[in-house]
Structures are given as C-alpha cells and as structure tokens.
VOGU-3710 file (C-alpha; in Angstrom, 3 decimals, decimal comma):
1> mtnrtkkmvk> 62,880/55,996/-111,641  62,380/54,929/-108,177  65,571/54,089/-105,672  66,116/52,069/-103,243  66,151/53,961/-99,624  67,796/50,600/-97,644  69,474/47,796/-98,466  67,914/43,887/-98,438  70,989/42,555/-96,475  72,281/45,734/-94,363
11> dwqavrdkia> 75,813/44,057/-93,024  77,288/41,202/-94,506  80,011/41,111/-92,482  77,424/40,094/-89,481  76,038/37,415/-91,318  79,867/36,206/-92,183  80,075/36,821/-87,981  77,317/34,439/-87,610  79,159/31,700/-90,005  81,959/32,103/-87,525
21> nfdwargive> 80,171/32,183/-84,602  77,306/29,702/-84,257  77,219/26,210/-85,724  73,824/26,278/-86,969  75,075/29,612/-89,582  77,734/27,385/-90,822  75,799/24,496/-90,887  73,101/26,446/-93,452  76,146/27,682/-95,316  77,449/23,825/-95,974
31> gfkpdtdwwv> 74,137/22,726/-96,502  73,413/24,610/-99,487  76,159/25,870/-100,955  77,569/22,649/-102,418  74,172/22,405/-104,827  74,737/25,844/-105,836  77,873/25,405/-106,736  76,810/22,394/-108,808  74,486/24,435/-110,069  76,895/27,004/-110,956
41> ahyaddasri> 79,180/24,567/-112,669  76,627/22,521/-113,994  73,356/24,488/-115,587  72,849/23,928/-118,459  68,682/24,239/-119,231  67,502/22,750/-122,702  64,963/25,495/-124,404  63,081/22,491/-126,126  61,847/20,559/-122,961  58,079/20,894/-122,412
51> agwghhyfcd> 57,184/22,317/-118,426  54,782/20,699/-116,745  52,971/20,102/-113,268  54,675/19,896/-110,176  51,822/17,783/-108,793  53,099/14,850/-111,116  56,117/14,167/-109,280  54,644/11,752/-107,819  54,522/7,889/-107,361  52,551/6,181/-109,112
61> kcfaalifdp> 52,192/3,080/-107,295  52,799/4,182/-103,551  52,474/8,186/-104,193  55,617/8,846/-102,011  57,090/11,962/-103,808  59,498/11,527/-106,517  63,485/11,603/-106,276  64,753/15,164/-108,470  67,722/15,020/-108,992  69,100/17,624/-111,840
71> gkpgehrcsg> 71,612/16,029/-113,450  68,836/13,531/-114,650  66,354/14,607/-116,772  64,967/11,186/-117,637  65,636/9,429/-113,900  62,799/10,069/-111,359  62,798/7,767/-108,421  60,446/7,031/-105,637  61,179/8,497/-102,249  59,063/5,655/-100,849
81> cgelrvaqea> 59,432/2,384/-101,944  62,221/3,191/-104,801  60,177/2,248/-108,247  61,046/4,912/-111,014  58,178/6,152/-112,819  58,337/5,982/-116,541  55,282/8,381/-118,048  55,691/12,183/-120,112  54,074/13,582/-117,460  57,064/12,670/-114,849
91> ddawcyiyrt> 59,367/14,202/-117,233  57,215/18,035/-117,692  57,092/17,759/-113,831  60,735/17,335/-113,460  61,028/20,171/-116,285  59,400/22,919/-114,158  61,182/21,958/-111,129  64,797/22,222/-112,682  63,492/25,499/-113,970  62,126/27,038/-111,286
101> sactqvfhaa> 65,211/25,626/-108,910  67,444/27,332/-111,249  65,809/30,711/-110,754  65,857/29,752/-106,925  69,781/29,091/-107,137  69,897/32,601/-108,718  69,299/33,652/-104,904  71,611/31,561/-103,901  74,716/32,278/-106,315  74,079/36,064/-105,079
111> vlynlygdpa> 73,916/35,625/-101,430  77,434/33,396/-101,953  79,042/35,450/-104,197  78,052/38,732/-101,793  79,823/36,154/-98,770  83,063/35,264/-101,067  83,105/37,239/-103,663  83,870/34,459/-106,466  82,585/35,999/-110,103  81,751/32,280/-110,599
121> ylafirkvlg> 78,595/33,391/-108,925  77,595/36,287/-111,338  78,908/34,051/-114,442  75,723/31,669/-113,253  73,397/34,296/-112,627  74,006/35,921/-116,047  73,586/32,657/-117,671  70,613/31,975/-116,004  69,272/35,537/-117,019  70,025/35,048/-120,871
131> flcdnygsfe> 68,777/31,776/-121,596  65,069/33,241/-120,010  65,403/36,386/-121,932  66,825/34,504/-125,359  63,944/31,920/-125,368  61,099/33,800/-123,947  57,974/33,378/-126,071  59,050/29,899/-127,392  58,760/27,902/-124,635  56,345/24,727/-124,152
141> vrtppgqegk> 54,189/24,328/-121,224  51,673/21,276/-120,843  49,615/22,208/-117,679  46,106/21,937/-116,672  43,840/23,591/-119,107  43,620/27,598/-117,443  47,006/27,161/-115,391  49,523/27,278/-118,435  52,578/29,673/-117,443  54,710/31,063/-119,834
151> ftgcdltdgv> 58,088/29,413/-118,895  58,177/27,378/-115,773  54,940/25,706/-116,687  52,156/27,447/-114,329  51,416/30,700/-114,115  52,086/29,821/-110,374  55,239/29,112/-110,913  56,402/31,598/-113,056  55,513/34,413/-110,232  57,421/32,331/-107,895
161> aviwllngme> 60,283/32,592/-110,153  60,477/35,339/-111,178  60,169/36,554/-107,179  62,867/34,571/-106,365  65,642/36,073/-109,859  64,423/39,812/-108,648  65,574/38,566/-104,484  68,371/37,388/-106,077  69,745/40,135/-108,601  68,514/42,828/-105,559
171> likdaftdee> 71,842/41,604/-103,812  73,698/41,793/-106,914  71,901/45,617/-108,508  75,064/46,912/-108,464  77,224/44,579/-110,400  74,628/45,202/-113,837  75,684/47,376/-116,323  72,725/49,761/-117,402  72,912/47,872/-121,066  72,181/44,396/-118,768
181> mehykqtffi> 69,477/45,776/-116,898  67,949/47,357/-120,418  68,165/43,946/-121,984  66,560/41,746/-119,031  63,543/44,362/-118,760  62,513/44,402/-122,706  62,699/41,164/-123,187  61,963/38,815/-119,749  60,625/40,896/-117,030  58,693/43,227/-118,545
191> peaafliekv> 56,578/41,140/-121,079  56,625/38,442/-117,856  54,671/41,124/-115,765  52,518/41,766/-118,423  51,333/38,210/-118,162  51,141/38,189/-114,838  48,951/40,955/-114,404  46,344/39,612/-117,209  46,380/36,046/-116,289  43,776/34,939/-114,208
201> gvtpniicwm> 45,167/31,938/-111,676  42,352/28,805/-111,286  42,602/29,686/-107,093  43,063/33,122/-105,360  46,748/32,514/-103,290  48,189/31,999/-107,000  46,628/35,792/-108,079  48,116/36,953/-105,191  51,752/35,516/-105,834  51,563/36,517/-109,697
211> kaaagmiglf> 50,327/40,307/-108,618  53,359/40,216/-106,229  55,446/39,308/-108,181  54,243/42,078/-110,934  54,721/44,656/-108,344  58,721/43,459/-107,906  58,845/44,207/-111,568  57,745/47,813/-111,320  59,766/48,353/-108,365  63,202/46,692/-109,239
221> fgetiwcera> 62,887/48,692/-112,769  61,718/51,362/-111,451  58,153/51,434/-113,229  55,550/51,613/-110,273  52,791/51,338/-112,840  53,090/47,808/-112,516  52,417/48,404/-108,783  49,646/50,045/-109,487  48,256/47,468/-111,547  49,062/45,302/-109,413
231> aegehgikrk> 47,591/46,547/-106,761  44,105/47,687/-108,133  41,539/45,904/-110,415  39,087/42,755/-110,181  41,761/40,779/-109,692  44,249/43,082/-108,092  45,789/42,321/-104,273  43,362/45,032/-102,863  40,526/43,023/-104,027  42,218/39,675/-103,414
241> laegllpegf> 42,772/40,693/-99,369  39,468/42,654/-99,112  37,418/39,502/-100,186  39,882/36,382/-98,852  41,423/37,870/-95,575  38,730/37,992/-92,658  38,352/39,789/-90,148  40,814/37,650/-87,325  43,430/37,830/-90,312  42,323/33,914/-91,381
251> wyeasfhyhf> 42,759/33,694/-95,466  39,490/32,370/-96,122  40,641/28,866/-98,294  40,204/27,765/-94,559  43,953/25,774/-94,591  47,463/26,723/-92,968  49,470/25,501/-95,588  47,636/27,699/-98,130  47,134/30,632/-95,201  50,705/30,957/-95,196
261> ycaegmtyyl> 51,300/29,903/-99,294  48,932/33,200/-100,175  50,950/35,332/-97,851  54,354/34,298/-98,698  54,772/35,767/-102,299  53,178/39,425/-100,886  55,673/38,980/-97,744  58,180/39,534/-100,363  56,621/42,138/-102,391  56,382/43,733/-99,036
271> afcklygyef> 60,332/43,394/-98,230  60,729/45,449/-101,592  58,472/47,929/-100,841  59,971/48,749/-98,029  63,509/48,456/-99,631  62,244/50,883/-102,207  59,963/53,390/-100,268  56,839/52,242/-101,802  53,998/52,778/-99,561  51,297/50,284/-99,290
281> piledallrm> 49,581/50,239/-95,835  46,802/47,679/-97,265  49,143/44,906/-97,771  51,477/45,501/-94,525  48,534/45,566/-92,513  47,089/42,160/-93,698  50,443/40,827/-93,804  51,052/41,406/-90,026  47,528/40,475/-89,079  48,151/36,727/-91,070
291> yrypvkyafa> 51,513/36,222/-89,542  50,335/36,845/-86,070  46,921/34,300/-86,798  48,891/31,334/-87,093  50,632/31,112/-83,456  47,232/31,394/-81,271  45,934/28,089/-83,220  49,230/26,144/-82,963  49,027/22,910/-81,034  52,113/23,079/-77,742
301> sgefpnpndg> 54,116/20,858/-79,717  54,407/23,647/-82,708  52,617/21,706/-84,909  49,393/23,079/-87,130  46,383/22,096/-87,536  45,527/21,258/-90,931  41,988/21,552/-92,059  40,915/21,062/-95,854  43,967/21,311/-98,754  47,638/21,187/-97,350
311> wpllrfgnya> 50,456/18,884/-96,362  50,692/16,678/-93,824  52,513/17,304/-90,856  52,721/20,973/-90,933  55,005/23,177/-87,729  56,682/26,033/-87,096  59,501/25,246/-89,033  58,198/25,032/-92,109  57,355/28,682/-92,312  60,238/29,601/-90,331
321> hqyewiravq> 61,947/31,454/-94,222  58,421/33,192/-94,032  58,855/34,277/-90,333  62,375/35,453/-90,498  61,053/37,968/-93,507  58,116/39,424/-91,899  60,689/39,969/-88,783  62,921/41,596/-90,630  60,037/44,123/-91,953  58,333/44,471/-88,402
331> devpfryals> 59,939/42,752/-85,002  57,080/41,280/-83,075  56,761/39,048/-79,873  54,794/36,751/-81,728  57,090/36,596/-84,566  59,914/35,589/-82,557  58,034/33,142/-80,716  57,092/31,097/-84,033  60,882/31,235/-84,693  61,745/30,052/-81,309
341> rsydepnkah> 59,601/26,778/-81,990  60,924/26,109/-85,925  64,561/25,370/-85,462  65,911/22,050/-83,401  68,125/23,750/-80,407  71,883/23,450/-80,502  72,440/20,936/-78,054  70,062/18,368/-79,598  71,480/18,582/-83,745  71,090/15,445/-85,738
351> pganigglar> 70,880/14,400/-88,924  67,652/16,205/-90,411  67,665/18,150/-87,347  66,022/22,134/-88,766  68,504/24,299/-88,416  66,957/26,736/-90,739  67,852/28,382/-94,153  68,610/30,936/-95,581  66,589/33,447/-94,644  67,820/32,953/-90,915
361> llfgrdwene> 71,206/33,402/-92,253  70,586/37,017/-93,768  68,111/38,301/-91,264  67,953/36,048/-88,071  69,627/35,645/-84,570  70,308/32,604/-82,674  67,556/32,055/-80,383  69,152/29,726/-77,827  68,407/32,237/-74,697  65,170/33,566/-76,058
371> rfdevpagsg> 62,077/32,190/-73,545  58,514/33,031/-73,620  57,144/31,215/-70,020  55,481/34,299/-68,447  52,393/35,461/-71,645  51,827/38,692/-71,308  48,159/40,223/-71,814  47,497/40,969/-75,565  50,889/39,997/-76,675  49,763/37,273/-79,459
381> lpdgisrydk> 51,236/34,263/-77,860  49,176/30,712/-77,073  47,878/31,244/-73,207  45,574/28,453/-72,968  42,555/29,851/-73,595  39,975/28,456/-75,642  39,055/30,234/-78,738  36,669/30,264/-81,731  37,007/31,928/-85,528  32,885/32,160/-86,543
391> diyfaqlhag> 34,037/33,604/-89,864  36,308/30,655/-90,795  34,387/27,788/-88,556  37,244/27,201/-86,199  37,325/26,156/-82,552  40,081/24,991/-80,192  39,351/23,377/-77,207  42,480/23,299/-74,541  42,626/21,929/-70,822  46,336/20,322/-69,279
401> easvflkygy> 48,211/18,795/-72,032  45,264/18,114/-73,984  44,089/20,477/-77,402  41,189/19,675/-79,804  40,719/21,246/-83,568  37,271/21,424/-84,590  36,039/22,432/-88,120  32,161/23,002/-88,409  31,220/25,326/-91,956  33,011/26,213/-95,347
411> vieghahadi> 33,597/29,837/-96,340  34,251/28,415/-100,175  34,328/24,878/-101,742  37,609/25,651/-103,033  40,470/23,558/-101,353  37,658/22,166/-99,202  37,369/18,251/-97,741  34,321/17,162/-96,867  34,702/16,634/-93,627  32,257/18,945/-92,026
421> mnfelfvkde> 32,343/18,462/-87,916  35,715/17,134/-88,424  38,037/17,266/-85,486  42,344/16,583/-84,762  42,937/15,575/-81,090  46,382/16,662/-79,612  47,681/14,698/-75,954  50,765/16,069/-74,496  53,154/16,248/-76,938  51,935/15,240/-80,155
431> ivsrdpsnsg> 48,116/14,990/-82,723  47,513/11,493/-81,976  43,953/11,758/-83,882  45,176/14,646/-86,913  43,646/15,185/-90,448  45,386/13,388/-92,940  45,758/16,352/-95,298  46,739/15,307/-98,814  49,401/14,061/-101,314  49,909/15,208/-104,551
441> ygsalfrewq> 46,699/16,337/-106,348  47,423/14,561/-109,213  47,499/11,201/-106,608  44,399/8,578/-106,793  44,656/8,460/-103,382  44,713/11,965/-102,915  41,657/12,064/-104,926  39,310/8,611/-103,438  40,317/8,993/-100,067  41,979/12,113/-98,493
451> rktiahnslm> 39,393/14,565/-99,728  36,659/12,117/-98,943  34,549/12,240/-95,732  35,978/8,547/-94,530  39,743/9,901/-93,953  38,303/11,900/-90,963  36,515/12,054/-87,759  32,891/12,528/-89,087  30,048/10,991/-90,554  28,520/9,632/-93,550
461> vdrrnqpnrp> 25,250/9,275/-94,933  24,117/6,351/-96,694  28,030/5,582/-97,659  28,096/8,755/-99,574  30,134/11,424/-99,242  29,178/14,809/-97,975  27,612/16,479/-100,820  27,172/19,707/-99,478  29,553/22,477/-98,033  26,984/24,606/-95,714
471> ngrmdrfdaq> 28,243/27,549/-93,598  28,549/26,447/-89,418  26,802/27,770/-86,193  28,384/28,081/-83,012  25,302/27,474/-81,035  27,319/27,769/-77,674  30,937/28,601/-76,788  32,298/28,367/-72,666  35,767/29,479/-72,649  35,696/28,383/-68,847
481> rnlcavsadd> 34,742/25,027/-69,417  35,994/24,179/-72,618  32,601/23,335/-74,502  32,090/24,064/-78,082  28,428/23,009/-79,696  27,621/23,855/-83,184  25,643/22,942/-86,138  24,940/22,917/-89,523  21,967/22,356/-92,477  21,525/20,466/-95,060
491> vypgigfart> 25,305/18,482/-94,886  23,070/16,230/-96,946  19,642/17,364/-98,966  17,464/17,803/-95,678  19,689/16,589/-93,042  21,788/18,547/-90,993  24,513/17,918/-88,322  25,041/18,909/-84,622  28,152/18,200/-82,297  29,017/19,235/-79,000
501> lrleadrlhd> 32,835/18,820/-77,548  34,265/19,200/-73,819  36,813/18,878/-73,595  39,039/18,285/-69,917  42,590/17,388/-69,054  41,989/13,840/-69,195  39,455/13,126/-71,548  36,847/14,717/-74,072  33,217/14,183/-74,112  31,292/14,058/-77,646
511> efevkpaagh> 28,038/14,129/-78,724  27,232/13,848/-82,216  23,809/14,136/-83,514  22,276/13,370/-87,062  19,191/15,824/-87,443  16,839/15,417/-90,375  14,820/18,774/-91,070  10,990/19,229/-90,939  9,378/17,264/-92,673  12,082/15,314/-94,326
521> egvhefdwlf> 10,648/11,905/-94,046  12,818/8,072/-94,901  15,385/5,738/-93,239  18,763/6,317/-93,695  22,485/4,745/-92,947  24,785/6,310/-90,592  28,280/6,116/-90,026  30,227/7,345/-87,012  34,248/7,424/-87,997  36,891/8,199/-85,699
531> hcagefsstl> 41,221/7,658/-86,318  43,849/7,110/-84,914  47,190/6,602/-84,378  48,617/3,401/-82,286  48,060/0,013/-81,774  44,281/-0,998/-81,334  42,649/-3,589/-79,152  39,522/-4,245/-78,056  37,455/-6,716/-76,165  34,795/-6,877/-78,945
541> afapceppgv> 35,046/-9,872/-81,006  35,636/-8,550/-84,657  35,186/-11,379/-87,485  36,966/-10,031/-90,774  34,597/-9,127/-93,885  33,905/-6,982/-96,673  34,079/-3,477/-96,730  30,974/-1,769/-95,349  30,625/-0,196/-98,935  32,486/0,261/-102,096
551> edgyslmlet> 32,403/3,916/-103,436  33,316/7,427/-101,882  36,120/5,350/-100,295  35,341/2,611/-98,541  36,727/0,053/-101,180  40,022/1,510/-99,811  39,300/-0,005/-96,269  41,775/-2,606/-95,303  41,726/-5,605/-93,031  38,271/-4,624/-92,472
561> arcdvdgdwe> 36,473/-6,361/-89,572  32,826/-6,152/-87,840  31,076/-6,425/-84,782  27,813/-6,169/-83,946  27,190/-4,809/-80,473  23,740/-3,145/-78,560  25,484/-2,144/-75,171  28,024/-0,072/-74,744  31,893/-0,600/-75,814  35,241/0,836/-76,036
571> avwtladkqv> 38,546/0,283/-77,664  41,846/1,384/-77,311  45,046/2,790/-79,474  48,215/2,260/-77,962  51,096/4,590/-78,843  54,743/4,692/-77,643  53,848/6,489/-74,527  50,435/6,981/-74,173  46,586/5,542/-74,750  43,933/6,487/-76,145
581> tlrmtgaagt> 40,657/4,583/-75,473  37,352/5,523/-76,794  33,930/4,675/-74,820  30,884/4,834/-76,894  26,894/4,292/-75,342  25,075/1,505/-76,505  22,314/1,955/-78,960  20,352/-0,905/-80,862  21,420/-2,526/-84,214  24,677/-1,562/-84,233
591> svylfkgyeh> 27,919/-2,133/-85,927  31,413/-1,646/-85,277  33,341/-2,114/-88,020  37,921/-1,962/-87,734  39,741/-1,230/-90,634  42,893/0,349/-91,656  43,030/3,354/-93,325  45,945/6,280/-95,029  47,310/9,200/-93,994  49,163/10,976/-96,145
601> rldklrwgvl> 51,290/7,634/-98,125  50,345/4,331/-99,029  52,675/3,009/-96,249  51,537/5,308/-93,489  48,294/3,604/-92,038  46,154/3,752/-88,618  43,523/2,096/-86,999  39,569/3,613/-87,530  36,290/2,756/-86,131  33,633/2,970/-88,361
611> vrrtgreaky> 30,649/3,062/-86,451  27,114/1,829/-88,260  23,009/2,427/-87,176  20,024/2,880/-89,494  17,020/5,410/-88,419  15,452/8,022/-88,968  17,878/10,089/-86,754  21,506/9,081/-85,046  22,892/10,376/-81,701  26,090/9,329/-81,049
621> ratyswqted> 27,979/9,315/-77,964  31,319/8,990/-76,996  33,920/10,113/-74,727  38,085/9,217/-75,274  40,550/9,039/-72,728  44,140/9,160/-72,346  46,921/8,153/-69,653  50,326/9,343/-70,630  53,766/8,237/-69,374  55,526/10,909/-67,253
//
C-alpha cells in the first residue's frame, strides 16, 4: 500500500496563527464557517432527487444566474431580475449544486475539525460519505446526452465532487477506522474510479478532471493501478496533454477560463502525487508551464483577455486558489506575482472585497510587503513587450498604458466563437472594448448573440455568421513598433481576411481587408463591427431604423439607427475617466449603423457600430484614440 510521505497542511498551529494575526485570514474563516456550520446542522440529501445540468441554473428571462439556497429545493430566484423560475430542469440543476456542494463542504468541515476539534464536523463527513455509499448505483441523473454521471448529474461534476471528498478525507484520514476505509473504498470510490476511467467526456478538459479524480482515488486507497490507468491510453492524461498543451504552455481550447479549468483538477492530483511520493514528471512539467503562461498575457489590471467560451470579467483573483495550490507544490516568482494581483489590499477592504478563500488560509501568506516593481530578465513576469503565440493564434501588443489582444485563428472548434480577427482594447486600468464571453450554455443569449460574429470586433459577409474556423497566419510582427499583420483564408468560402494593428501609447491603427481568393467572383455585403463601453456621441445624423438583418444576431440589435456617409467620420465613447474616439477613412456607399448590443447579461448593454459596404472586396481603415484623466 502506498504511504503518504508528507502532510497536505504541515502545521495547523501556523494556520491558527494566521487567523489570530491577519484580518484577511480571520475574514476567510468568518466567511465560510457559518455556511459549513449550516450544512453540518441541516444536511439531508434525498436519493430520489434527480441531478441535472448546472448550466440550466439561469433565469429564462434575463439569463442571470439563479440564487442557490440549499434549504429551498423548490425555489430558484433570479439574481438579476428577481423573478422565480419554475421548471424541472432548474430543480434538477439545484440537486446537482446541492450534491456537489455537500462534497465541497466535506473539505471545509475537515479544515474546521483540524482547527477546532468539534466532532460534529466528523459526523457530517461520515453522513455525506454514508449517503453516497448507501445509494451509489441507484441515483438518477438527467443531463445532455453523453454527459451522464453516476451521482452528481454529469461525469465532469462527479470527478470534481470526488476530488473535494478526497481532499477533505486526506485532512482527517487518521480519524477513519480500517473498516470505514474499506467500506468507502469498495462501495463508492473504486466503482466510481472505474466509471471515471471508462467514461469519455465530451470535451478534453472534462477527461482531465475525471482521470485526475481516478488517480487520486488510487493514491488515497493505495491502489496505484488506477494512477496508471488514469495516465495511459487514448483518453489518458499523458495523451491529452500531448494533444492539448501547446509548446508555450497554453491549453488548445483557446480560452483562459478553460485553460485554468483544465489545469485545476490535475493540480489537486499533482498535490496528491507529491503527498504520496508518486512520480509523474510529465504532469508536473505541464502544470508549471500552464500556470506561468497567463501571467504573460494578463492586462495590467490583472484581468485576462476572454476569447471564445469562458465566463465574463475574469482576473487573477478568480484563480487565486489554484495559484495557492501550485505554489504549495513549487514556489515560483510568476505564481507569487499572480497572487499579489489576486487579493484586495487590507486598507481597501470593502463589502465584496476579494480576501481569498481556504487555499490562501491553508497555504498562503500575507502579501502586503511583496513588490514586483522591477522585472528581472527571465522571471516570467509581465515586461511590457509585445508578443504572439503562433500555436494558439494569439497576439498582444503593449504601448504605454494601452494593450491590445488579438485572436487570429483556431486550433480546434470546441468552445470557439465565430470571431476571427476579434480584438480587445485595454486603456490605463480597464478593458474598454472587451469580448463579452458568455452566460450559461443553456441560454438563448449565448446561442444567438455571445457566440456569434456580431457580438465581436470582427466582420460579417452577407449578413451571415462566420461559417469556418481556419488557422491563421502571422504575416508580419514587429515588437519594437508594436505591430502585427495577420491573415486567414476561407473565413467564408472563397473569402479571406487580413488585419493589421499598430499600437501607440494614445492610439491604435487598424486596417481590416476582405480578400476574395483568386477566381472568386461575386458582389458581397460586408459588415465591420466595433463595440465599446461608455456613452456614445457623434456628429453623424443618425435616423432610427430597423436592424439591418434578421438571423445570426441582427434581430437582437437594440435602438438601431443609420447614417449613410461617403467621407471620413468619427464617433466617441465617453467613460468615467476617459474617452475613446473612432475615426474611419471614408468610402463611397458606406452605411453606419448605431446599436446597443448585449454583453454577458440582458441588463448589460454597450454601444456598437456596424459599418456596411458592398463590393467584391473591401478595406476598412480606422484609428482608435483615447484621452484619460490623470
């Protein structure tokens, strides 16, 4: 049987000292302990409940998330509009959240038991494990085809729940009798390991979570055959990393959210490998590279670009718990930098401030005196140098307080948005023109707007969503001039795109060209798009009109107005402390449409412009300039 060589938490007295000495540590405990105490007192799962798909736990009116209340299985109130949603799929999603939350609370209860010694926490953990053991094999689930799990709803969430059960059990392993351990092993964990190994998830990151969970079961119960099965084979971790982790260290699903999400489950597995002295060098090298990569591409505010599927408004703080876990495995400067940008400063604490969570409490430190003013060569910290990654088709330009992130191609179609050549613009301290990312996958807003070309700073041909997902080319890159010229063929059949961006400290020069292939004939309609935060103003004489199309998102354009203009024109977006001005070189037969478009929720809107031209080809020349208040 494999024995532990280390402890997950080396010194519980040191954790108690943090709570006594630091407001943030005390605040973390005060934040999670009442919730865990509620679960300890009220936990009562019901095996007759059907577990569903978490992406159904959204309002069907405004698409904001519903408010989960573990004490109210039949009540699902919207966090946005406040309406109640009554639907079987919401009930099923509530059950999924309840069951996975209970497994996470096992970890929380194990922490509290080590801090305070209350046997009620152990009793709760045994109750959760007993319920799962008693009913395993009889749970019903209702999810999209191919995603069925065994007890939480989906196969992915089974893996996530198992990982948190094991993380909690690891903290109190000595409290279990041999008989208990054998019972848990034979009636729940080994059958679940077999399921996770054999099941093929619908996306690669799901497979990584499931195999990591199976490997952790093997380590915890001393059967490393499950580690070997998790690593090897067509759907094993080694194969998935070989296929999906690109040379510079980014995950090929081309989303910062899914990059971190794929890394997360494997991070907990790596922590177990270190605890149990199990060598998995391929996994360790991959994860270290995965956590270094985002540090180079984050904006100065700590926010990330948000290409393709993910969740909105992501920043280092959303993934601080992962950086705490990986830093506990190996301490590196980029990881400390990420953590220094994750938490609100003590003297700026306010309701809703990010002070961190359990990972910071267990593994973290106080960052008040940590500084990163100087960037040593080779440190992996942001250096203000423009760069691109040819394998994932990302480019990022930096000049002064401005940055531009550009996506110019595709590796795989999964989780991709139809928005080749889309860019995001960061000025001073915020992303003024951002990718809206997406809301829940079950929402019409996601399907009909957020994933469509029309919601991005790109271009549409003949009022159609971009149909193809081509590779891109970096035709020219000049880091000194902060310039990149990119292109892609067959974005539409027989029609390619080329875009050149050059960034200066106070402006961005943009040339977008629509290029038909040799021999391609026909006249087309081209719609160039730009979206920006702020109040809109322009000297153009806009007149209200109907949206300039019906399908592929046009019908969702709001407050649409039109102005026909042949000459040069400009428009201004005014934000709280800055202005962004778009100036476009004129062309005969141009129609400029003004509209409001959605971001990640129906109540989040911003002004956009659609610039329509007709011809065999088109070239749009634009400059975006900005002024900021000191």
